[in-house]
SENU-198989 format. One record per atom (N, C-alpha, C): residue in one letter; x negated, y negated, z. Coordinates in steps of 0.2 Angstrom, whole numbers, plus 5000, padded with zeros to 4 digits. Example, Ala and Ser with C-alpha at 12.3 -4.5 7.8 and 13.67 -1.06 7.14 Angstrom:
BEGIN
A,4934,5028,5039
A,4938,5022,5039
A,4934,5016,5039
S,4936,5011,5035
S,4932,5005,5036
S,4936,5000,5039
END
This chain:
BEGIN
M,5057,4767,5021
M,5052,4775,5017
M,5057,4778,5015
A,5054,4780,5008
A,5059,4785,5006
A,5058,4793,5006
T,5064,4797,5008
T,5064,4803,5010
T,5060,4808,5005
R,5054,4812,5005
R,5053,4817,5001
R,5058,4822,5001
M,5060,4823,4992
M,5064,4828,4992
M,5062,4834,4991
N,5062,4841,4995
N,5062,4847,4994
N,5061,4848,4987
P,5057,4853,4984
P,5058,4855,4976
P,5061,4861,4977
S,5064,4862,4972
S,5068,4866,4969
S,5065,4875,4971
P,5068,4881,4973
P,5065,4886,4974
P,5058,4888,4967
H,5055,4892,4971
H,5051,4895,4964
H,5052,4902,4964
I,5049,4905,4959
I,5045,4911,4957
I,5037,4910,4954
V,5034,4912,4958
V,5029,4911,4957
V,5022,4918,4957
F,5023,4919,4951
F,5016,4924,4947
F,5011,4922,4950
L,5007,4927,4955
L,5001,4925,4959
L,4996,4927,4953
D,4995,4932,4950
D,4988,4935,4944
D,4993,4936,4937
R,4995,4931,4933
R,4998,4933,4927
R,4993,4935,4923
G,4986,4935,4923
G,4980,4936,4920
G,4981,4945,4919
T,4985,4948,4924
T,4983,4955,4924
T,4988,4958,4920
L,4993,4954,4918
L,4998,4957,4912
L,4998,4953,4905
P,4994,4954,4901
P,4992,4950,4895
P,4998,4952,4888
V,5005,4951,4893
V,5009,4951,4887
V,5013,4946,4889
A,5020,4945,4883
A,5024,4939,4886
A,5029,4942,4891
V,5031,4939,4896
V,5034,4940,4902
V,5041,4934,4903
R,5046,4936,4902
R,5051,4930,4900
R,5054,4927,4905
A,5056,4922,4906
A,5059,4919,4913
A,5065,4922,4916
P,5065,4924,4922
P,5073,4927,4924
P,5079,4923,4923
A,5082,4925,4921
A,5091,4918,4922
A,5093,4919,4928
L,5088,4912,4931
L,5091,4912,4937
L,5088,4904,4937
P,5092,4899,4942
P,5092,4893,4941
P,5085,4894,4947
L,5080,4894,4945
L,5074,4896,4951
L,5066,4893,4945
Q,5062,4888,4948
Q,5058,4885,4943
Q,5053,4892,4941
W,5049,4892,4939
W,5045,4899,4935
W,5038,4895,4935
R,5033,4898,4939
R,5027,4896,4940
R,5022,4902,4939
E,5017,4901,4936
E,5011,4906,4935
E,5004,4904,4936
H,5000,4909,4938
H,4993,4907,4939
H,4990,4912,4934
E,4984,4911,4933
E,4981,4917,4929
E,4978,4921,4933
S,4973,4919,4939
S,4973,4923,4944
S,4974,4917,4953
T,4974,4920,4959
T,4974,4916,4964
T,4971,4920,4970
L,4964,4915,4972
L,4962,4918,4978
L,4965,4918,4985
P,4964,4922,4990
P,4967,4924,4996
P,4966,4916,4999
E,4963,4911,4998
E,4963,4906,5002
E,4968,4901,5000
L,4971,4904,4993
L,4977,4899,4991
L,4984,4901,4989
V,4983,4906,4992
V,4990,4911,4993
V,4995,4908,4995
V,4996,4903,5002
V,4999,4901,5004
V,5003,4895,5003
E,4996,4890,5000
E,4998,4884,4993
E,5002,4885,4989
R,5000,4890,4985
R,5005,4891,4980
R,5011,4894,4979
L,5013,4897,4986
L,5017,4899,4987
L,5023,4896,4991
E,5022,4888,4995
E,5026,4886,4999
E,5031,4884,4998
Y,5034,4882,4990
Y,5040,4883,4990
Y,5043,4889,4987
A,5042,4895,4986
A,5043,4899,4983
A,5047,4905,4985
E,5053,4907,4983
E,5058,4912,4986
E,5055,4918,4983
V,5052,4918,4977
V,5050,4927,4976
V,5042,4924,4971
A,5039,4929,4975
A,5031,4929,4972
A,5030,4935,4970
I,5028,4935,4964
I,5026,4942,4960
I,5019,4942,4961
S,5014,4950,4962
S,5008,4950,4961
S,5008,4958,4960
N,5001,4958,4957
N,5001,4963,4956
N,4995,4967,4960
K,4989,4961,4962
K,4982,4966,4966
K,4981,4960,4972
V,4985,4955,4971
V,4984,4948,4976
V,4985,4951,4983
P,4983,4951,4988
P,4983,4953,4995
P,4990,4948,4999
L,4996,4950,4999
L,5003,4948,5005
L,5002,4950,5011
M,4997,4947,5017
M,4997,4951,5022
M,5001,4947,5028
A,5001,4949,5033
A,5004,4946,5038
A,5001,4938,5040
T,4996,4937,5040
T,4992,4930,5041
T,4997,4924,5035
E,4996,4930,5029
E,5001,4923,5024
E,5007,4923,5025
L,5008,4929,5025
L,5018,4929,5025
L,5021,4925,5030
A,5018,4924,5036
A,5019,4922,5043
A,5022,4913,5041
Q,5016,4911,5035
Q,5018,4904,5033
Q,5020,4902,5029
L,5024,4906,5026
L,5032,4906,5020
L,5038,4908,5023
P,5041,4904,5026
P,5045,4904,5027
P,5053,4906,5022
R,5050,4902,5017
R,5054,4903,5012
R,5054,4909,5009
L,5050,4912,5007
L,5048,4919,5003
L,5054,4923,5004
R,5056,4925,5000
R,5063,4932,5001
R,5062,4939,4999
L,5058,4938,4992
L,5057,4944,4989
L,5049,4944,4988
I,5046,4947,4989
I,5039,4951,4985
I,5040,4956,4978
A,5039,4954,4971
A,5039,4958,4966
A,5033,4961,4966
V,5031,4967,4966
V,5025,4968,4964
V,5025,4973,4958
A,5019,4969,4955
A,5018,4970,4947
A,5015,4977,4945
A,5018,4981,4948
A,5013,4988,4950
A,5016,4994,4953
T,5015,4999,4953
T,5019,5005,4956
T,5016,5003,4963
G,5010,5004,4965
G,5007,5004,4970
G,5007,4998,4974
A,5011,4995,4983
A,5011,4991,4985
A,5005,4989,4992
N,4999,4994,4991
N,4995,4992,4997
N,4993,4987,4999
N,4993,4983,4993
N,4990,4974,4994
N,4997,4970,4998
V,5002,4974,5000
V,5008,4968,5004
V,5010,4972,5010
D,5011,4969,5014
D,5012,4971,5021
D,5019,4973,5023
L,5021,4981,5022
L,5027,4982,5021
L,5030,4981,5027
D,5026,4983,5033
D,5029,4982,5040
D,5032,4975,5042
Y,5026,4970,5040
Y,5030,4964,5041
Y,5035,4960,5038
C,5036,4966,5030
C,5042,4961,5025
C,5048,4964,5032
R,5046,4973,5032
R,5052,4976,5036
R,5055,4971,5042
E,5050,4969,5045
E,5053,4966,5051
E,5054,4958,5050
H,5055,4954,5046
H,5054,4949,5045
H,5061,4947,5037
G,5064,4952,5037
G,5070,4954,5032
G,5064,4950,5024
I,5059,4951,5022
I,5058,4951,5015
I,5058,4959,5012
A,5060,4956,5006
A,5062,4962,5000
A,5057,4962,4998
V,5055,4971,4995
V,5048,4971,4991
V,5051,4975,4986
C,5050,4976,4980
C,5051,4979,4976
C,5044,4980,4970
N,5046,4986,4969
N,5039,4989,4963
N,5042,4989,4958
V,5037,4992,4954
V,5037,4997,4947
V,5034,5002,4946
S,5039,5009,4946
S,5036,5014,4945
S,5039,5017,4936
G,5034,5021,4936
G,5036,5027,4930
G,5035,5022,4923
Y,5032,5017,4923
Y,5028,5012,4916
Y,5026,5015,4912
S,5021,5018,4915
S,5015,5018,4913
S,5012,5026,4912
T,5018,5031,4913
T,5015,5037,4913
T,5013,5041,4907
D,5016,5040,4902
D,5016,5041,4896
D,5006,5040,4893
S,5005,5034,4896
S,4999,5029,4892
S,4994,5033,4898
V,4995,5036,4906
V,4989,5036,4909
V,4989,5043,4906
A,4993,5048,4905
A,4993,5055,4903
A,4991,5055,4897
E,4992,5049,4891
E,4986,5051,4885
E,4980,5049,4886
H,4977,5046,4892
H,4971,5041,4891
H,4967,5047,4897
A,4970,5051,4901
A,4966,5058,4901
A,4965,5061,4897
F,4969,5063,4893
F,4966,5068,4888
F,4962,5066,4882
A,4962,5059,4881
A,4956,5055,4877
A,4951,5056,4882
L,4949,5055,4888
L,4943,5058,4891
L,4942,5063,4888
L,4945,5067,4889
L,4945,5075,4892
L,4942,5077,4884
L,4946,5076,4879
L,4943,5078,4870
L,4938,5073,4870
A,4935,5067,4872
A,4929,5065,4871
A,4924,5069,4873
L,4924,5070,4878
L,4919,5075,4884
L,4918,5081,4881
R,4924,5085,4880
R,4923,5091,4877
R,4921,5093,4869
R,4923,5089,4864
R,4921,5088,4859
R,4915,5084,4857
Q,4912,5081,4861
Q,4905,5078,4862
Q,4904,5072,4856
V,4909,5067,4857
V,4912,5062,4852
V,4906,5058,4853
H,4903,5056,4862
H,4899,5051,4859
H,4894,5053,4858
S,4889,5060,4860
S,4883,5061,4857
S,4884,5063,4848
Y,4888,5064,4846
Y,4889,5065,4838
Y,4889,5057,4833
H,4893,5052,4840
H,4893,5045,4837
H,4884,5044,4837
A,4882,5044,4843
A,4875,5042,4842
A,4871,5044,4838
D,4872,5050,4837
D,4868,5055,4832
D,4868,5053,4824
I,4874,5050,4822
I,4877,5047,4816
I,4871,5040,4815
A,4875,5037,4821
A,4870,5029,4823
A,4864,5031,4822
A,4860,5035,4822
A,4855,5036,4822
A,4849,5039,4815
G,4856,5042,4812
G,4854,5045,4805
G,4854,5052,4807
A,4856,5055,4809
A,4855,5062,4810
A,4857,5065,4804
W,4866,5064,4805
W,4867,5066,4801
W,4865,5066,4794
Q,4863,5061,4792
Q,4860,5059,4785
Q,4855,5061,4783
R,4852,5064,4786
R,4844,5066,4786
R,4844,5074,4787
S,4852,5076,4790
S,4853,5086,4790
S,4852,5090,4784
A,4848,5094,4785
A,4849,5099,4777
A,4855,5103,4777
H,4859,5104,4781
H,4865,5106,4780
H,4870,5100,4780
F,4878,5102,4779
F,4883,5099,4779
F,4887,5096,4784
A,4885,5101,4789
A,4889,5099,4796
A,4882,5100,4801
L,4883,5093,4805
L,4878,5093,4812
L,4879,5096,4815
L,4877,5101,4820
L,4878,5106,4825
L,4873,5105,4831
S,4872,5098,4833
S,4866,5099,4836
S,4871,5099,4844
H,4878,5098,4843
H,4879,5098,4852
H,4885,5103,4850
P,4885,5107,4857
P,4892,5114,4858
P,4899,5109,4858
L,4902,5112,4854
L,4910,5110,4854
L,4914,5115,4858
N,4917,5113,4861
N,4924,5115,4866
N,4931,5114,4864
D,4935,5120,4864
D,4940,5119,4862
D,4944,5119,4867
L,4952,5113,4869
L,4955,5115,4873
L,4958,5120,4874
H,4963,5123,4868
H,4966,5128,4870
H,4961,5134,4875
G,4967,5136,4876
G,4963,5145,4879
G,4960,5142,4886
S,4959,5136,4887
S,4954,5134,4892
S,4959,5134,4899
T,4957,5131,4906
T,4961,5129,4913
T,4958,5124,4914
L,4968,5121,4915
L,4966,5112,4918
L,4968,5113,4926
G,4964,5110,4928
G,4969,5111,4938
G,4971,5103,4939
I,4977,5103,4939
I,4979,5095,4943
I,4981,5094,4949
F,4977,5089,4952
F,4979,5088,4959
F,4983,5081,4959
G,4988,5081,4961
G,4993,5076,4961
G,4999,5078,4955
Y,5006,5081,4957
Y,5011,5083,4953
Y,5017,5077,4954
G,5016,5070,4953
G,5021,5067,4952
G,5023,5066,4944
H,5026,5061,4942
H,5028,5060,4936
H,5022,5060,4931
I,5015,5058,4934
I,5010,5058,4928
I,5008,5064,4928
G,5007,5067,4934
G,5003,5074,4934
G,5007,5082,4931
Q,5014,5079,4930
Q,5019,5083,4927
Q,5018,5082,4920
A,5017,5075,4916
A,5017,5074,4909
A,5009,5077,4907
V,5005,5075,4911
V,4997,5078,4910
V,4998,5086,4908
A,5002,5091,4912
A,5002,5098,4911
A,5006,5098,4904
R,5012,5093,4901
R,5019,5094,4898
R,5013,5095,4893
I,5007,5091,4892
I,5003,5089,4886
I,4998,5095,4887
A,4996,5098,4891
A,4990,5102,4893
A,4994,5107,4889
A,4999,5108,4892
A,5004,5114,4888
A,5004,5115,4881
A,5005,5110,4876
A,5006,5109,4869
A,4998,5110,4866
F,4994,5108,4871
F,4986,5111,4869
F,4984,5119,4869
G,4989,5124,4872
G,4989,5129,4874
G,4984,5131,4879
M,4982,5125,4885
M,4978,5126,4890
M,4985,5130,4897
R,4980,5133,4901
R,4983,5138,4907
R,4983,5130,4911
V,4989,5129,4915
V,4988,5124,4921
V,4989,5128,4928
L,4985,5125,4932
L,4985,5126,4937
L,4986,5119,4942
V,4991,5121,4945
V,4992,5114,4948
V,4990,5116,4955
A,4988,5110,4958
A,4982,5113,4966
A,4987,5110,4974
E,4987,5115,4977
E,4993,5110,4983
E,4988,5107,4987
H,4990,5102,4991
H,4988,5099,4994
H,4980,5103,4999
K,4975,5098,5001
K,4969,5102,5003
K,4969,5104,5011
N,4969,5110,5013
N,4969,5112,5019
N,4977,5113,5021
A,4979,5116,5014
A,4988,5117,5017
A,4988,5122,5021
P,4991,5124,5025
P,4996,5130,5030
P,4997,5136,5023
V,5002,5131,5020
V,5007,5134,5014
V,5007,5133,5008
I,5007,5138,5004
I,5006,5136,4998
I,5012,5136,4994
R,5016,5130,4993
R,5023,5131,4988
R,5021,5135,4981
A,5028,5137,4981
A,5028,5141,4975
A,5028,5137,4969
G,5024,5139,4962
G,5022,5134,4957
G,5013,5132,4958
R,5013,5133,4965
R,5006,5129,4965
R,5000,5135,4967
V,4994,5134,4968
V,4988,5138,4970
V,4985,5135,4975
P,4980,5138,4980
P,4977,5134,4984
P,4970,5129,4980
F,4970,5124,4985
F,4965,5117,4983
F,4958,5120,4981
E,4957,5126,4983
E,4949,5127,4983
E,4948,5134,4976
Q,4956,5135,4976
Q,4956,5142,4971
Q,4956,5136,4964
M,4959,5132,4964
M,4962,5127,4957
M,4954,5125,4957
L,4949,5123,4960
L,4944,5118,4960
L,4938,5125,4956
E,4937,5131,4957
E,4934,5137,4956
E,4936,5139,4948
Q,4941,5140,4947
Q,4945,5142,4941
Q,4945,5136,4935
A,4946,5131,4937
A,4948,5127,4932
A,4943,5124,4928
D,4944,5123,4920
D,4936,5121,4919
D,4938,5115,4915
A,4944,5112,4918
A,4942,5106,4920
A,4949,5100,4924
V,4946,5097,4931
V,4952,5096,4935
V,4952,5086,4934
T,4957,5086,4935
T,4961,5080,4934
T,4966,5077,4941
L,4964,5072,4943
L,4968,5067,4949
L,4971,5064,4947
H,4977,5063,4951
H,4983,5059,4949
H,4987,5057,4956
C,4984,5059,4961
C,4985,5057,4968
C,4984,5050,4969
P,4989,5049,4973
P,4987,5041,4978
P,4982,5042,4981
L,4978,5035,4984
L,4972,5035,4990
L,4977,5035,4995
T,4976,5039,5001
T,4977,5038,5010
T,4971,5042,5014
P,4973,5040,5018
P,4967,5043,5021
P,4965,5051,5020
Q,4970,5056,5018
Q,4971,5063,5018
Q,4967,5063,5011
T,4965,5058,5006
T,4964,5059,5001
T,4959,5055,4998
R,4957,5052,5004
R,4949,5050,5002
R,4943,5053,5005
N,4939,5051,4997
N,4935,5056,4996
N,4936,5064,4996
L,4942,5066,4991
L,4947,5074,4992
L,4939,5077,4990
I,4936,5074,4983
I,4931,5077,4979
I,4926,5074,4980
A,4921,5077,4983
A,4914,5076,4987
A,4908,5081,4984
G,4903,5083,4987
G,4899,5085,4987
G,4899,5095,4988
P,4904,5095,4991
P,4903,5103,4993
P,4911,5105,4987
E,4915,5100,4987
E,4920,5103,4983
E,4917,5102,4974
L,4914,5098,4974
L,4908,5097,4966
L,4905,5103,4965
R,4901,5106,4970
R,4897,5112,4970
R,4902,5118,4969
S,4906,5119,4971
S,4912,5125,4969
S,4913,5125,4963
M,4914,5119,4959
M,4916,5120,4954
M,4912,5122,4947
K,4914,5125,4942
K,4912,5127,4936
K,4905,5123,4933
S,4899,5125,4932
S,4894,5123,4931
S,4896,5118,4924
T,4901,5121,4920
T,4904,5120,4913
T,4911,5116,4914
A,4913,5113,4922
A,4919,5109,4921
A,4917,5103,4920
I,4922,5100,4918
I,4924,5092,4918
I,4930,5088,4924
L,4926,5084,4928
L,4931,5081,4932
L,4934,5074,4929
L,4940,5074,4929
L,4944,5066,4929
L,4947,5064,4933
N,4946,5057,4933
N,4949,5054,4938
N,4953,5046,4938
L,4958,5049,4936
L,4962,5043,4933
L,4967,5040,4940
A,4967,5043,4947
A,4969,5040,4953
A,4967,5032,4955
R,4964,5033,4959
R,4959,5029,4963
R,4953,5029,4964
G,4949,5026,4964
G,4940,5027,4964
G,4940,5031,4972
G,4942,5029,4978
G,4939,5031,4985
G,4941,5041,4984
V,4947,5041,4979
V,4949,5049,4978
V,4942,5053,4980
V,4937,5049,4975
V,4930,5052,4974
V,4925,5050,4976
D,4920,5052,4980
D,4914,5051,4982
D,4908,5051,4976
E,4908,5045,4974
E,4906,5043,4969
E,4895,5043,4968
A,4894,5043,4972
A,4890,5045,4975
A,4887,5052,4972
A,4890,5056,4976
A,4890,5064,4975
A,4892,5065,4966
L,4899,5060,4966
L,4898,5064,4957
L,4891,5062,4956
A,4890,5058,4955
A,4883,5054,4952
A,4877,5059,4953
Q,4876,5062,4958
Q,4872,5065,4958
Q,4874,5074,4957
A,4880,5075,4954
A,4882,5080,4952
A,4881,5082,4943
L,4882,5075,4943
L,4879,5075,4934
L,4873,5074,4933
R,4867,5072,4938
R,4861,5071,4936
R,4858,5078,4936
E,4861,5080,4943
E,4859,5088,4945
E,4863,5095,4943
K,4866,5092,4936
K,4871,5097,4931
K,4875,5101,4937
W,4877,5101,4941
W,4882,5105,4946
W,4889,5105,4943
I,4890,5100,4938
I,4896,5100,4933
I,4894,5098,4926
A,4897,5097,4922
A,4895,5098,4913
A,4899,5089,4915
G,4902,5086,4916
G,4905,5080,4915
G,4909,5078,4919
A,4913,5068,4917
A,4916,5068,4922
A,4918,5061,4917
G,4924,5060,4918
G,4930,5055,4914
G,4934,5049,4920
V,4930,5044,4922
V,4933,5041,4927
V,4936,5031,4924
D,4942,5033,4925
D,4946,5025,4923
D,4945,5021,4930
V,4941,5023,4935
V,4942,5020,4941
V,4937,5020,4945
L,4937,5014,4950
L,4931,5014,4955
L,4934,5010,4959
T,4928,5015,4966
T,4930,5010,4972
T,4931,5003,4972
N,4927,5002,4969
N,4928,4993,4971
N,4929,4990,4964
E,4933,4985,4961
E,4935,4983,4954
E,4936,4976,4956
P,4931,4974,4951
P,4925,4975,4947
P,4922,4977,4951
P,4916,4981,4947
P,4909,4984,4952
P,4905,4977,4953
R,4904,4972,4954
R,4902,4967,4954
R,4893,4968,4958
A,4894,4974,4962
A,4888,4975,4967
A,4887,4981,4963
G,4890,4985,4959
G,4886,4990,4955
G,4890,4996,4956
N,4887,5000,4955
N,4891,5009,4957
N,4887,5014,4953
P,4885,5020,4958
P,4882,5025,4956
P,4885,5029,4948
L,4890,5027,4946
L,4893,5030,4943
L,4890,5026,4936
L,4891,5020,4935
L,4888,5016,4931
L,4882,5017,4929
E,4880,5020,4932
E,4870,5022,4931
E,4870,5028,4926
M,4879,5033,4927
M,4878,5038,4922
M,4880,5040,4916
V,4882,5032,4915
V,4887,5033,4910
V,4882,5034,4902
G,4884,5039,4898
G,4881,5042,4893
G,4887,5046,4890
P,4883,5053,4886
P,4887,5060,4885
P,4890,5061,4889
N,4889,5064,4895
N,4890,5067,4900
N,4896,5062,4906
C,4895,5057,4904
C,4900,5053,4910
C,4902,5046,4904
I,4910,5046,4905
I,4913,5041,4902
I,4916,5037,4907
V,4915,5030,4909
V,4919,5025,4913
V,4920,5022,4908
T,4929,5021,4909
T,4935,5014,4906
T,4937,5011,4914
P,4936,5005,4911
P,4939,5000,4916
P,4947,4997,4919
H,4948,5004,4923
H,4954,5003,4924
H,4960,5002,4920
V,4961,5006,4912
V,4963,5004,4909
V,4969,5008,4906
A,4967,5014,4910
A,4973,5020,4909
A,4981,5019,4907
W,4982,5015,4911
W,4990,5012,4911
W,4992,5008,4909
A,4988,5003,4903
A,4988,4999,4901
A,4989,4999,4893
S,4991,5003,4890
S,4995,5003,4882
S,4998,4998,4882
Q,4999,4994,4876
Q,5005,4990,4875
Q,5012,4991,4875
Q,5015,4996,4875
Q,5021,5000,4877
Q,5020,4998,4882
S,5016,5001,4888
S,5016,5001,4895
S,5017,4993,4899
L,5011,4989,4896
L,5012,4984,4900
L,5020,4980,4896
M,5023,4980,4889
M,5029,4979,4889
M,5036,4981,4895
R,5034,4987,4894
R,5040,4990,4901
R,5038,4988,4908
L,5034,4986,4909
L,5031,4983,4915
L,5035,4976,4916
A,5031,4972,4910
A,5035,4965,4910
A,5041,4965,4912
E,5046,4968,4907
E,5052,4969,4907
E,5055,4971,4914
E,5053,4977,4917
E,5055,4978,4923
E,5052,4974,4929
I,5049,4969,4929
I,5046,4964,4935
I,5053,4960,4935
V,5055,4959,4928
V,5061,4950,4928
V,5066,4956,4930
L,5068,4961,4926
L,5076,4964,4929
L,5075,4967,4937
N,5069,4968,4941
N,5070,4966,4948
N,5072,4961,4950
I,5071,4956,4949
I,5070,4949,4952
I,5078,4947,4952
E,5082,4949,4944
E,5089,4945,4943
E,5091,4950,4948
A,5090,4957,4948
A,5095,4962,4951
A,5095,4962,4960
F,5090,4958,4962
F,5089,4955,4967
F,5093,4953,4970
Y,5094,4946,4966
Y,5100,4939,4968
Y,5107,4942,4965
R,5107,4948,4962
R,5116,4952,4963
R,5116,4956,4968
N,5112,4954,4971
N,5111,4961,4977
N,5111,4965,4976
E,5109,4967,4971
E,5108,4974,4969
E,5100,4978,4972
P,5100,4983,4975
P,5093,4986,4978
P,5090,4989,4970
R,5088,4986,4968
R,5084,4989,4960
R,5077,4989,4962
N,5074,4996,4963
N,5065,4998,4965
N,5065,4993,4971
R,5068,4995,4974
R,5066,4993,4984
R,5063,4997,4986
I,5058,4994,4989
I,5054,4999,4994
I,5053,4996,5000
V,5055,4990,5001
V,5057,4988,5008
V,5063,4983,5006
END
């Protein structure tokens, strides 16, 4: 009987469809395989001969990893690695790397795209023109909705990493006053920051750029929304769970605040619906988790993934988190 030869080791991209730009194969003697997406029940089968797994959102937990003795590296095609069991990887010698900083400018600019659209009533004026209101106007300018400048207004930022700092720089260029919030319920306020509650009360717009942790889950809920100005705007470009979405929908419906711009929801895609989808309109803009995905960011991400893998095989700890 002929003996089955073991295939050469593979690099397997489990959810290639999350990165819609060209990705070059690493300069390594490994086979490259990619899948548009991967259901959890197919992970072990697809990684059977893999030394390297690339995953953006496909979960790689202990149950799957225990069945993959060949696996040496998990290259996370994102910054967050909450889809990987990092403790298991540490205990069993599986390296994990991620890509950070690639989308800083993209997310920061998207925050201002949402903020400007809301403050300048872009949706409402577009709808008016589509309905013929300007065409029927008695005057040269149609002034049916109040406009507000960013200049001179106050922006509150929660989450002051690379993205939060980029947002602050853009805000300064617009002539905004910036308040950087301390952690909620913090006993000590660091230099250059203000208490969380003060930020909410004083800001004309609040933008969130923090990870989702037990401490930040439902960071913004009913009490926080009620403490904001009735003219304020809330932006969430962090993670859906940072905001109590039902409370935010109520706040918009009952006009506790003036508007919201959201790029993330608790469950994505929202197949079972979401309270905020029912509020989409002039004072509520929802985009489908695309703030990070400018063409420039996507190309940086694609190249960083490959550079991380090549560095691993040179024994260089590039972007290693495990």
